[in-house]
C-alpha positions as CSV (number, residue, x, y, z in Angstrom):
1,M,138.5,65.8,-4.6
2,T,141.8,67.7,-3.9
3,T,142.3,67.5,-7.6
4,I,139.1,69.3,-8.3
5,V,140.0,72.1,-5.7
6,E,143.3,72.7,-7.4
7,T,141.9,72.7,-10.8
8,R,139.5,75.4,-9.7
9,R,142.4,77.5,-8.3
10,G,141.8,76.6,-4.6
11,N,144.1,75.5,-1.9
12,V,143.3,72.6,0.5
13,N,144.1,74.1,3.9
14,Q,143.2,71.2,6.0
15,F,141.2,67.9,6.6
16,V,139.3,67.4,9.8
17,G,137.5,64.1,10.1
18,D,135.7,63.4,6.8
19,A,135.7,67.1,6.0
20,M,138.0,69.2,3.7
21,F,138.7,73.0,4.2
22,A,139.8,74.7,1.1
23,V,140.5,78.4,0.5
24,F,139.6,80.2,-2.8
25,S,140.4,83.8,-4.0
26,M,137.4,84.0,-5.9
27,G,133.8,83.0,-4.9
28,C,132.9,81.9,-8.6
29,D,135.9,79.4,-8.3
30,A,134.5,77.9,-5.1
31,L,131.2,77.6,-6.5
32,Q,132.3,75.9,-9.7
33,C,134.4,73.7,-7.5
34,A,131.3,72.6,-5.5
35,V,129.4,71.8,-8.7
36,D,132.3,69.8,-10.1
37,M,132.5,67.9,-6.9
38,Q,129.0,67.0,-6.9
39,A,129.3,65.8,-10.6
40,S,132.3,63.7,-9.8
41,V,130.4,61.9,-7.0
42,E,127.4,61.4,-9.3
43,Q,129.7,59.8,-11.9
44,L,131.0,57.6,-9.3
45,N,127.6,56.5,-8.1
46,V,126.7,55.6,-11.7
47,Q,129.8,53.4,-12.0
48,R,129.2,51.8,-8.7
49,L,125.5,51.1,-9.4
50,R,126.5,49.5,-12.8
51,D,128.9,47.2,-11.0
52,D,126.3,46.4,-8.2
53,A,122.8,47.6,-8.4
54,K,122.3,47.1,-4.6
55,T,125.1,49.5,-3.6
56,T,124.3,52.5,-1.5
57,P,125.0,55.7,-3.4
58,I,127.7,58.0,-1.9
59,E,126.3,61.4,-0.8
60,V,128.4,64.6,-0.3
61,G,127.5,67.9,1.1
62,V,129.5,71.2,0.3
63,G,129.2,74.4,2.3
64,I,130.6,77.6,0.9
65,H,131.3,80.6,3.1
66,H,132.2,84.0,1.6
67,D,134.3,86.6,3.6
68,V,137.6,88.3,3.8
69,V,140.1,86.3,5.6
70,A,143.6,86.7,7.0
71,L,145.9,83.7,6.0
72,G,148.8,83.0,8.3
73,I,151.0,80.7,10.1
74,L,149.9,80.0,13.7
75,G,151.9,78.3,16.4
76,D,155.6,78.1,17.5
77,E,158.8,76.6,16.1
78,K,157.9,73.1,17.3
79,R,154.3,72.9,16.1
80,H,152.8,75.3,13.6
81,T,150.3,75.4,10.8
82,C,148.9,77.7,8.1
83,T,145.3,78.6,8.5
84,A,142.6,81.1,7.5
85,I,140.9,83.2,10.1
86,S,137.8,85.3,9.8
87,A,134.4,85.9,11.4
88,S,132.7,83.2,9.2
89,V,135.5,80.4,9.3
């Protein structure tokens, strides 16, 4: 999935559990990335079902939030991270 994000001009900001947080400059890139991710999972499911008809399909949800964000580095010299901050994140 990270390759799809990068292909659509996005930046993977962080992983939390099974979630990925990516940032895009343009909303249309984020939308196309979501469509591409769903198509990728569908292709994977077709292959898996071909190999084993009893397999459980993988399901992926994608949420998109649109807002102006501030990108920056938070923390101190011992521990810091780059993140996005806004009312919708």
